[in-house]
Residue, then its C-alpha position, 0 to 999 in steps of 0.5 A: m516521568s516519561t521520556p518525550t518519544e514515549t509521550p504522544f506529540d499532541p492530543g490530536l494524535q495525527p501521526e497515529r491516525t495517519l499510521l492507521a490510515w496507511r495500514r488500512t490503505c496497504l491492507a486494502l491493496a494487498v487484498g485487491c491484489a489477491v483478488m485480482v489474482r484469483f479472478a484474472g488467473d483464467a484470463i491472463g494466466v501466470w501474469a496475473a500471479l506474478l503481478g499479484v505477488v508484486g502488488m502484494a509485496a509492494s503493499g507489504i513493503a509500504y506497510v512496513r515502511a509506514a510504521g517506520r515513518y510514523r516512528r521517525a515523525h513521532d520522534r522528530l515532532a517530539r524533538d523539534g516540531r517538524l515533520p521528515g518526509d521522502g515520499s518513498t511509502l507513497a511511491l510504493i503505494a503508487l506502484a501497487l496501484v499501477v500493478m493492479g490497474a494494469s491487471a485489471a486492464t488486461f483482464v477486461v481486455g482478455v475477456g473481451v477478446e475471449r468473448m469476441l471469439r466465441 
C-alpha cells in the first residue's frame, strides 16, 4: 500500500499538468532571453548580456521553484484538500518577461536610431 504523498491526488492530474505548463513557460523564457542576447548584442552591447543573464537566471529559479510548489501542492492536497500559494514563482516569471520586454524595446530603439544616423 502506498502513502498519500506517493499517489496522485486526483485522476485528472491537474497539479502535474500545471507543473509541466510552468516548466514549458520557464524554458521558453530562458530560450527567449538567450535569443535576445544573440540578436541584441550588437545593438545594445554589454547590457544585452547582462539583461539576458538576469532573465535566464529568473527563469531558472522559477523552474526550480515550480517543482517545489508542485510538491507542496501535491502534499497539501493529499493531506487536507487545500492548495497552498504565495505567488513568488509568478513574480519571477513576470520579472523575466519585464527583462525580455525591456531588452526588446532597447533593441528596437537602438536599431531605429542606428538606421536614422546612416
